[in-house]
C-alpha positions as CSV (number, residue, x, y, z in Angstrom):
1,M,14.8,47.5,16.0
2,S,15.9,47.9,12.4
3,R,13.2,49.6,10.2
4,V,10.6,47.0,7.9
5,S,10.9,47.7,4.2
6,R,7.5,48.3,2.2
7,R,8.1,45.5,0.2
8,R,8.9,43.2,3.0
9,F,6.0,44.1,4.9
10,L,3.3,44.1,2.1
11,E,4.8,40.3,1.5
12,D,4.5,39.0,4.6
13,S,1.2,39.8,5.4
14,L,0.4,38.2,2.3
15,I,2.5,35.7,3.5
16,A,0.4,35.5,6.8
17,A,-3.1,36.3,5.2
18,A,-2.6,33.2,2.7
19,I,-2.1,31.0,5.9
20,A,-5.2,32.6,7.7
21,A,-7.1,31.6,4.6
22,T,-5.7,27.7,4.8
23,W,-7.9,25.7,6.4
24,A,-6.4,23.9,9.3
25,P,-7.9,20.8,12.2
26,S,-8.8,23.3,15.1
27,R,-7.9,21.7,19.0
28,A,-10.1,19.7,19.8
29,E,-9.8,17.8,16.3
30,S,-6.3,17.6,16.3
31,E,-6.4,16.1,19.7
32,G,-8.7,13.1,17.9
33,S,-12.3,14.0,17.2
34,L,-15.0,11.8,16.7
35,G,-17.4,13.6,14.4
36,R,-20.2,12.6,14.5
37,K,-22.4,10.0,15.2
38,V,-24.6,7.8,12.6
39,G,-27.5,6.3,14.0
40,P,-28.0,2.4,12.4
41,N,-30.8,4.3,10.8
42,E,-29.2,7.5,9.0
43,R,-27.5,8.2,6.3
44,I,-24.4,8.8,6.1
45,N,-23.4,11.6,4.2
46,I,-20.5,11.8,2.0
47,A,-18.5,13.8,0.0
48,V,-16.2,13.1,-3.3
49,L,-13.0,14.7,-3.7
50,G,-12.0,14.9,-8.1
51,V,-14.5,13.6,-10.3
52,H,-12.5,14.1,-13.5
53,G,-12.1,10.7,-13.7
54,R,-12.0,7.6,-11.3
55,G,-14.4,10.1,-8.5
56,L,-17.4,9.6,-10.9
57,D,-17.3,5.6,-10.1
58,H,-17.5,7.3,-6.4
59,V,-20.2,9.6,-6.5
60,R,-22.7,7.0,-8.9
61,S,-21.3,4.2,-6.7
62,F,-22.3,5.9,-3.0
63,A,-24.7,7.7,-4.4
64,K,-26.9,4.5,-5.2
65,M,-27.0,2.8,-1.8
66,K,-29.8,3.8,0.5
67,D,-28.3,4.2,3.9
68,V,-25.3,7.2,1.8
69,A,-25.9,10.3,0.6
70,V,-23.0,12.4,-1.7
71,V,-24.0,16.2,0.0
72,A,-20.7,17.1,-1.4
73,I,-18.7,17.6,-5.3
74,V,-15.3,18.4,-4.8
75,D,-12.8,19.4,-7.7
76,P,-10.3,22.0,-8.3
77,D,-12.1,21.9,-12.5
78,S,-15.2,23.1,-11.9
79,N,-15.9,22.1,-15.4
80,C,-16.3,18.5,-13.7
81,F,-18.9,19.2,-11.9
82,E,-22.0,19.3,-14.5
83,K,-21.7,15.7,-14.9
84,A,-21.3,14.2,-11.4
85,V,-23.8,16.3,-10.0
86,K,-26.3,14.7,-12.7
87,A,-24.9,11.5,-11.6
88,V,-26.6,11.9,-8.0
89,E,-29.4,14.0,-9.5
90,E,-30.2,10.9,-12.2
91,L,-31.0,8.3,-9.4
92,G,-33.6,10.4,-7.9
93,E,-31.8,11.5,-5.1
94,P,-30.8,15.5,-3.7
95,T,-28.5,18.3,-5.9
96,P,-24.6,18.0,-3.7
97,K,-22.8,21.6,-3.6
98,T,-19.8,21.9,-5.5
99,V,-16.8,23.0,-4.1
100,Q,-13.8,23.6,-5.5
101,D,-11.3,23.8,-2.2
102,L,-11.5,21.0,0.2
103,R,-10.4,22.9,2.5
104,R,-14.1,24.8,2.5
105,I,-15.9,21.2,3.5
106,L,-13.4,20.1,5.8
107,D,-15.6,22.3,9.0
108,D,-18.6,21.2,7.9
109,K,-19.6,18.7,10.8
110,D,-22.7,17.1,8.3
111,I,-20.2,15.3,6.7
112,D,-19.0,11.9,7.8
113,A,-16.7,10.8,5.2
114,V,-14.5,12.4,2.0
115,S,-13.6,9.3,-0.8
116,I,-10.9,11.1,-2.3
117,A,-9.6,10.0,-6.0
118,T,-7.6,13.1,-6.8
119,P,-4.4,13.2,-8.2
120,N,-1.6,11.2,-6.2
121,H,0.4,14.0,-4.9
122,W,-3.0,15.4,-3.5
123,H,-4.6,12.1,-1.8
124,A,-2.5,11.7,1.5
125,L,-2.7,15.8,2.8
126,A,-5.9,15.2,1.8
127,A,-6.7,12.2,3.9
128,I,-5.1,13.4,7.2
129,W,-6.5,16.7,6.8
130,A,-10.0,15.1,6.5
131,M,-9.2,12.3,9.7
132,Q,-8.0,14.9,11.6
133,A,-11.5,17.2,11.4
134,G,-13.1,13.7,12.3
135,K,-14.1,12.0,9.1
136,D,-13.4,8.9,7.9
137,V,-12.3,7.9,4.5
138,Y,-11.7,6.5,1.1
139,V,-8.7,7.2,-0.4
140,E,-7.9,5.8,-4.1
141,K,-4.4,4.0,-4.7
142,P,-1.8,4.2,-4.6
143,V,-2.7,6.1,-1.0
144,S,0.4,7.8,-1.6
145,H,2.9,9.6,-2.7
146,N,5.6,8.8,-1.6
147,V,6.9,6.3,1.2
148,L,7.2,8.7,4.2
149,E,3.2,9.9,2.8
150,G,1.6,6.4,3.2
151,R,3.0,5.7,7.3
152,R,1.7,9.0,8.0
153,M,-1.8,8.3,7.0
154,V,-1.7,5.2,9.1
155,E,-0.1,6.9,12.0
156,A,-3.4,9.4,11.6
157,A,-6.4,6.5,11.1
158,R,-5.0,5.1,14.4
159,K,-4.5,8.4,15.8
160,Y,-7.9,10.1,15.2
161,K,-9.8,6.6,15.4
162,R,-10.7,6.9,11.8
163,I,-11.2,4.4,9.4
164,C,-9.7,4.1,6.1
165,Q,-10.1,2.0,3.2
166,T,-7.6,1.9,0.5
167,G,-9.2,1.3,-3.2
168,T,-7.0,-2.0,-4.5
169,Q,-10.6,-3.2,-4.7
170,I,-9.6,-7.0,-5.5
171,R,-9.1,-7.4,-2.3
172,S,-13.3,-7.1,-1.9
173,A,-13.1,-10.0,-4.4
174,V,-14.9,-13.1,-3.4
175,G,-12.7,-14.9,-6.8
176,S,-9.5,-13.3,-5.3
177,R,-9.9,-13.9,-1.5
178,E,-10.7,-17.3,-2.1
179,A,-7.8,-17.6,-4.7
180,I,-5.1,-16.2,-2.1
181,K,-6.7,-18.4,1.2
182,F,-5.7,-21.3,-1.1
183,I,-2.6,-20.3,-1.6
184,H,-1.9,-19.7,2.1
185,E,-3.3,-22.9,2.5
186,G,-0.6,-25.0,1.2
187,G,-2.6,-25.0,-2.0
188,I,0.8,-24.7,-4.8
189,G,3.1,-25.9,-1.6
190,T,5.5,-23.6,-0.8
191,V,5.3,-20.3,-2.4
192,Y,8.7,-18.6,-3.7
193,L,7.7,-16.5,-6.8
194,A,5.4,-13.6,-7.2
195,R,5.2,-12.3,-10.5
196,G,2.8,-8.6,-10.7
197,L,2.2,-7.8,-14.1
198,C,1.0,-4.4,-16.1
199,Y,1.1,-5.5,-19.5
200,K,-1.3,-1.8,-20.2
201,R,-0.6,-0.1,-23.4
202,R,-0.2,3.4,-23.2
203,D,0.2,5.8,-26.2
204,S,2.8,8.5,-26.3
205,I,0.5,12.2,-24.9
206,G,2.6,14.3,-27.3
207,K,4.8,17.5,-26.7
208,L,2.4,20.2,-25.7
209,P,3.3,24.2,-24.8
210,D,2.6,25.6,-21.1
211,G,0.4,27.9,-21.7
212,P,-3.1,29.5,-20.1
213,V,-4.9,27.8,-17.2
214,P,-8.3,26.9,-18.4
215,Q,-11.0,29.1,-17.1
216,G,-12.9,27.2,-14.4
217,V,-9.6,26.1,-12.8
218,D,-8.6,26.2,-9.5
219,Y,-4.9,26.1,-10.8
220,D,-3.0,27.0,-7.2
221,V,-5.3,24.9,-5.1
222,W,-5.0,21.5,-7.9
223,L,-1.1,21.8,-7.4
224,G,-1.5,21.7,-4.1
225,P,1.9,20.6,-2.3
226,A,3.5,20.0,-5.8
227,P,5.7,22.4,-6.9
228,K,4.7,25.7,-8.3
229,R,4.9,25.2,-12.3
230,P,3.0,27.3,-15.1
231,F,0.3,25.0,-16.6
232,N,0.4,22.4,-19.7
233,P,-2.4,20.2,-20.7
234,N,0.5,16.9,-20.7
235,R,0.7,17.4,-16.9
236,F,-3.6,17.7,-16.0
237,H,-6.2,15.5,-16.4
238,Y,-4.7,12.2,-16.3
239,N,-1.5,13.3,-17.9
240,W,-0.2,13.7,-15.0
241,H,0.3,10.0,-14.1
242,W,2.9,10.2,-16.4
243,N,4.7,13.2,-13.5
244,W,6.9,12.5,-11.5
245,D,5.4,15.5,-9.5
246,Y,2.0,14.5,-9.7
247,G,1.9,10.4,-10.3
248,N,3.9,7.6,-9.5
249,G,4.0,6.1,-13.4
250,D,2.4,3.1,-14.4
251,I,3.5,1.0,-11.4
252,G,1.6,3.1,-8.9
253,N,-1.1,4.1,-11.3
254,Q,-2.7,0.3,-12.7
255,G,-0.1,-1.6,-10.8
256,I,-0.4,-0.9,-7.7
257,H,-3.4,-3.8,-8.1
258,Q,-0.9,-6.2,-9.0
259,M,1.7,-5.1,-6.7
260,D,-0.9,-5.2,-3.5
261,V,-1.8,-8.6,-4.8
262,A,1.3,-10.0,-5.1
263,R,2.3,-8.8,-1.3
264,W,-1.0,-10.5,-0.3
265,A,0.3,-14.0,-2.0
266,L,3.2,-13.8,-0.2
267,K,2.2,-12.9,3.1
268,K,4.1,-10.0,3.4
269,N,3.5,-7.6,6.4
270,K,6.4,-5.2,5.4
271,L,8.9,-3.6,3.1
272,P,10.9,-6.3,1.4
273,N,14.8,-6.6,2.1
274,S,15.9,-5.0,-1.3
275,V,15.1,-3.7,-4.4
276,I,17.3,-2.8,-7.6
277,S,14.6,-1.5,-11.3
278,L,15.2,-1.3,-14.2
279,G,13.6,0.1,-17.6
280,G,12.5,3.2,-19.8
281,R,10.1,5.0,-22.2
282,F,10.7,3.1,-25.6
283,G,8.7,3.2,-28.7
284,Y,8.4,7.1,-28.9
285,E,9.2,10.2,-26.7
286,D,7.0,13.0,-25.6
287,D,6.5,15.2,-22.3
288,G,6.3,12.1,-20.1
289,Q,8.7,11.0,-17.4
290,T,8.4,7.6,-15.8
291,P,9.4,4.8,-17.5
292,N,6.8,2.4,-19.8
293,T,8.6,0.1,-19.6
294,Q,9.7,-1.1,-16.3
295,L,11.2,-4.0,-14.6
296,A,11.3,-4.2,-10.4
297,F,13.1,-7.5,-7.9
298,M,12.7,-7.7,-4.6
299,D,14.0,-9.4,-1.9
300,Y,11.8,-11.0,0.7
301,G,14.7,-13.8,1.8
302,D,12.5,-16.9,1.5
303,A,10.9,-15.4,-1.3
304,Q,11.0,-13.0,-4.3
305,L,8.6,-9.9,-6.0
306,I,8.9,-9.5,-9.6
307,F,7.4,-7.0,-10.9
308,E,6.5,-5.9,-15.0
309,V,5.6,-3.3,-16.9
310,R,5.2,-2.7,-20.6
311,G,2.8,0.5,-22.0
312,L,3.8,-1.0,-26.1
313,P,1.6,-3.8,-27.5
314,T,2.9,-7.3,-25.9
315,P,1.4,-11.3,-25.8
316,D,0.1,-12.4,-22.4
317,L,2.2,-14.4,-20.1
318,L,0.5,-18.0,-18.9
319,G,-3.0,-16.1,-19.9
320,V,-2.0,-12.9,-18.0
321,K,-2.0,-9.6,-19.2
322,I,-2.9,-7.2,-15.9
323,G,-3.0,-9.7,-13.1
324,N,-0.5,-11.7,-11.1
325,I,1.2,-15.1,-11.2
326,I,1.9,-16.9,-7.5
327,Y,4.4,-19.5,-7.9
328,G,5.1,-22.8,-5.7
329,S,7.0,-25.7,-5.6
330,E,3.3,-27.8,-6.5
331,G,2.4,-25.1,-8.7
332,Y,1.3,-21.6,-9.9
333,V,-2.2,-19.6,-9.6
334,A,-3.1,-17.1,-12.2
335,F,-4.7,-14.2,-11.7
336,T,-6.5,-13.2,-14.7
337,S,-8.9,-10.3,-13.8
338,Y,-9.5,-8.6,-10.3
339,S,-12.2,-11.6,-10.0
340,T,-10.7,-14.6,-11.1
341,A,-7.9,-16.8,-10.5
342,V,-6.9,-20.2,-11.8
343,V,-4.8,-23.1,-10.4
344,F,-2.3,-25.4,-12.4
345,D,-0.4,-28.5,-11.6
346,S,3.2,-28.4,-11.9
347,K,2.8,-30.2,-15.4
348,G,0.7,-26.5,-16.4
349,Q,-3.0,-28.7,-15.9
350,K,-5.7,-26.7,-14.6
351,V,-6.7,-27.6,-11.8
352,K,-9.3,-25.5,-10.1
353,E,-10.9,-21.7,-10.7
354,F,-11.7,-19.2,-8.1
355,N,-14.6,-16.5,-9.2
356,G,-16.6,-13.8,-7.7
357,G,-16.1,-9.5,-7.5
358,G,-17.0,-8.4,-4.2
359,D,-18.6,-4.4,-3.4
360,H,-15.9,-2.4,-2.5
361,Y,-17.7,0.8,-1.6
362,R,-20.0,-1.1,0.8
363,N,-17.3,-2.5,2.6
364,F,-16.0,1.0,4.0
365,I,-19.6,1.8,4.9
366,D,-20.4,-1.0,6.4
367,A,-17.3,-0.4,8.3
368,M,-18.2,2.9,9.2
369,R,-21.3,1.7,11.0
370,S,-19.9,-0.9,12.9
371,R,-16.4,1.0,13.9
372,K,-13.8,-2.1,13.6
373,E,-11.0,-1.5,11.0
374,S,-11.0,-5.1,11.1
375,D,-14.2,-5.2,9.1
376,L,-12.0,-3.3,6.1
377,T,-10.9,-5.3,3.4
378,A,-8.3,-3.2,2.5
379,D,-7.8,-1.1,5.7
380,I,-4.7,1.7,5.0
381,E,-1.6,0.1,6.0
382,E,-2.2,-2.7,3.3
383,G,-2.6,0.0,1.1
384,H,0.3,2.7,2.2
385,L,3.0,-0.7,2.1
386,S,2.0,-2.0,-1.1
387,S,1.8,1.8,-2.7
388,A,6.0,1.7,-1.1
389,M,6.7,-0.8,-2.8
390,C,5.7,0.7,-6.0
391,H,7.9,3.9,-4.3
392,I,10.9,2.1,-3.7
393,A,11.1,0.8,-7.0
394,N,10.8,4.1,-8.3
395,I,13.6,5.8,-5.6
396,S,15.7,2.8,-8.2
397,Y,14.4,3.4,-11.4
398,R,15.3,6.9,-10.6
399,L,18.7,7.5,-9.1
400,G,19.7,5.0,-11.7
401,S,22.1,5.8,-14.5
402,P,21.6,4.6,-19.2
403,Q,23.6,0.9,-19.6
404,P,23.5,-0.4,-23.4
405,F,21.7,-3.5,-23.5
406,N,25.1,-5.7,-24.7
407,P,26.7,-6.3,-22.6
408,R,24.3,-8.1,-20.5
409,T,23.8,-6.9,-16.9
410,K,25.6,-8.6,-13.8
411,A,23.7,-7.4,-11.4
412,F,21.2,-9.9,-10.9
413,G,24.6,-12.2,-9.6
414,D,23.3,-16.1,-10.3
415,D,19.4,-14.5,-10.5
416,K,17.5,-17.0,-13.1
417,E,14.4,-15.5,-12.2
418,A,15.6,-11.7,-13.2
419,Y,17.8,-12.9,-16.1
420,E,14.9,-14.7,-17.7
421,T,12.7,-11.5,-17.2
422,I,15.4,-9.1,-18.8
423,G,15.4,-11.9,-21.7
424,R,12.0,-11.4,-21.8
425,F,12.0,-7.5,-21.5
426,E,14.6,-7.7,-24.4
427,K,12.6,-9.7,-26.7
428,H,9.7,-7.7,-26.1
429,L,11.3,-4.3,-26.7
430,A,12.8,-5.4,-30.2
431,E,9.4,-6.5,-31.8
432,N,8.2,-3.8,-30.9
433,G,11.3,-2.2,-33.1
434,I,13.0,-0.7,-30.8
435,N,16.9,-1.4,-31.4
436,L,18.9,-2.5,-28.9
437,S,22.0,-2.5,-30.5
438,E,21.9,0.9,-30.2
439,A,19.6,1.9,-27.6
440,T,20.2,2.5,-23.5
441,Y,17.6,1.3,-20.9
442,R,18.3,2.9,-17.2
443,L,19.4,0.2,-14.1
444,G,19.1,1.3,-11.0
445,P,20.9,0.5,-8.1
446,K,20.6,-2.4,-5.9
447,L,19.0,-0.8,-2.2
448,V,18.9,-2.2,0.6
449,L,16.1,-1.5,3.2
450,N,15.7,-1.7,7.2
451,P,11.8,-3.0,7.1
452,E,11.4,-2.4,10.1
453,K,12.3,1.3,10.2
454,E,11.0,1.1,6.2
455,S,14.5,3.3,5.3
456,F,17.4,2.5,2.9
457,V,20.2,1.2,4.6
458,G,23.5,3.4,3.3
459,S,21.9,5.9,0.6
460,A,21.4,9.5,1.8
461,E,20.3,9.3,-2.3
462,A,17.3,7.3,-1.6
463,N,16.1,8.4,1.6
464,A,15.6,11.7,0.6
465,L,13.4,10.3,-2.2
466,L,11.3,8.8,0.5
467,T,9.3,12.5,0.9
468,R,9.5,15.8,-0.5
469,E,9.6,19.3,-0.5
470,Y,6.2,20.1,0.0
471,R,4.9,23.9,-1.6
472,K,3.0,25.5,1.9
473,P,0.9,26.0,3.3
474,F,-0.1,22.3,1.7
475,V,2.8,20.1,4.1
476,V,1.9,16.9,4.9
477,P,3.0,17.2,9.1
478,D,6.3,14.9,10.1
479,K,4.2,14.3,13.2
480,V,-0.1,13.3,13.1
């Protein structure tokens, strides 16, 4: 037997200690524990993961419910605890415990559910671990950081018999639900195009140097599955959205809501036959990696989905800035807010309007009590498919190459809708001071998909981006 060097011995010991300190589901949990049985008169105990931004809304919304108790606040940045704890206490509720490492609460049998509002790169692993521990899950959009993660989340929910809600709250809005029903029942004839719009101003984040980790931040836990990198404020709170290691750009941030409505309107429960995307980061130079201007074109054979992201100042399109326009043979429907949709006939005359909000968090709690995934307005599989569509658009974009604005690309054949969209894209940039004769944009390849297998046909490069290399021990399993 060969001698083991002292350095190798120490390295192996440290690795073993790290793995031993890492939470892992017990045998019972890994075989599908049903978790604590909550009686009809008992309160549901919930932990909120990630409370710097969106998570505060989770805290307040659940804490207001008489049959729910927010018992734990979890965030790698302890500086976020005070505001979240205060939000609970102000409602007359007991002070929740605070934890930096989510693994420390997964074995708590008194916690029935977790509500996840972490950065995107943590969504899948946190959800899967929680479901393995017998807890139900509410997870923010996009549910995943890549396509395969989303499918694993669906598999985990089914295997462990968990209720798993996606944070696409438009699906609980009465106005939107009635408008979709109207479309599905033929209200605008045969639907041939669903357009998603994310015209949301995004300013430059500037350039900042790497620096020390702020006091009170467990940076290793914050990084989780992502690669080890030095700390940088432009890769931390909120600005992580614009870095590929943690976020998915605005198509996977704000845009996922509108992507979900577009797929919902088309009544498609699978990925498209093909995707092609183009765009760039225009108007400034900063530390952001993701495009602030992006177009994505998806083909379903009998219908098309076009998505537009604009981060520079822009007017609306048919009254919509952040929303959807669904086109049919007899008119169109403009979704002008999360809860309002207006119907127009083929001559552009207003015909009908739908209004009404909803309580997405309440829908999750009600489904927890009924134990019926069918009671969810946004089951995890819906979230997976819509998130995956954002991911495949980004894959095409990331595999693209710089192209001049002139001459015009021939990548879209005789697709009139595509060229009309590109024409408005060019006009928008010119109106924001972009010199198109000197500028370039990134044009991705047209990628063909096998919707059933949720993979690309004939592109090893694209298939490699369906997942990522995980930083141990924060690994999303190949099989749940």
